[in-house]
N, C-alpha and C positions, 0 to 999 in steps of 0.2 A: 244686408239681404235678409229677407224674412223667411224663416224656416218653419213657420206655423203649419203649412200644408204637409211638409215632411214629417213633422211631429205627429200630426193627426192621422196620417195615412201610411206610415212606413210599414206597419204590420201587414197591410194588404200586399205590399211588394214582397215581403218575406214569405208570406203564405203562398203567394203565386209561385214563387221560386220553388218552395218545398213541394207543392202539388204538381209541378211540371218537371220533376226529375232532376233538379239541380242538386249537386252534391252537398252534403252537410257542411263540408269545409268551405265551399263557395258561399253558401247561405250565411255561414258564420262570419265570413269576411265582410259581407254586406252589413250584417247586424252590427259588427264592431265598428265599421266605418260610419254608419248612420249614428250610432251612439256617440262616437267621437265628435262628429259634426255638431250634433245637438248639444253636447256638453260644452263645447268651445265656441259656439256661435255668438254668444253675448260678449265674450271677451275679445275675440279676434276681429270682429267687424268686417267680415268678408263682403265683397260686392258681387261675387260670382262664384260658381263652382270652379272656375279656372283658378281663382285665388286660393281656394282650398287645396287644389293640386299643387300649386306653386309653393305652398307652405312645406310640402314634403321635399321639394327640391333643395331646401336648405338643411334638411336633416340627413338625406341619403343621396349617394351618387349611383347606387345600384340601378342599372338599366332595367333589370327584371322587376325589381320592387316598384320602380316608378311606372313601368308599363302596367303592372297590375293595379296600382293606385289610379292611374289614368282610366283604365277600363271600368273599375268599380265606381269611381266618382262620376265618370261620364254616364254610366247607367243610372245612377241615383239622380243625376241632373235630369235625364230624360224622363224619369218617372215623376220627379217632383214638379218640374216646370211644364211638362207636356202630357203627363199621364200615360206615357209609353212604358210598357213592361219589356224586360229583356226578351229578345227573340233570336239572338245569334246572327241576325242579318243586319240590323241597324247599328251603325257605329256611333260612338260618342261624338259630340260636337265641341269638346273643350278647346280644341285647336283645329285650325284649318289643316288640310292635307299639305304636305310639303315639309320643308325643314326650316322655314323662316323663323318659326317660334323657338327653334333650338339655338339660333344665333345670339351672340352677345349683343346688348343694346347698341353698341357702336356700329356693328355691321348692319343691324336693322336700320339704323339711321342712314347709313350709306345707301342701302337699297331704296329706302323711302325717298331720299333725295333724288336718286336716279329716276325713279318712277314719276315723281313730280316734274322733273325737268323734261322728261319725254312727253308727258301730258301737255305741258306748256308748248312744246314743239308741234303738237297736233297729232301725236301718235295715239292710236286706239288703245283702250284699256287692255284689250287682249294681247297687244304687242308686249306690254309690260308684265303680263301675267307670270307670277313666280310660283 
């Protein structure tokens, strides 16, 4: 994944947050996360911001920590890829809504198998919506 845009424009995101009343602590978390991403991007070879988040799931099991990482990384993704500044209303798109992404791969495969079988039987996509 190319982080050239983030490297060139991340200060705009931080300035926006500072001038729009975000707390110093929250801005600092963004600054630290962006710095970590840029320092490690050559070594890690991430394909997406989801991969960056998943890196943290191997380090910590703290739900609060992971939720905070998901929020920050998702907001950085929105800025880097789409030019969207945080506004408190737009959620991140790292994961779809629901709990599918939280399942272990074996259960995801089972659900995928079910959805594919039902599709072959002629069921509508919305019937299988998880």
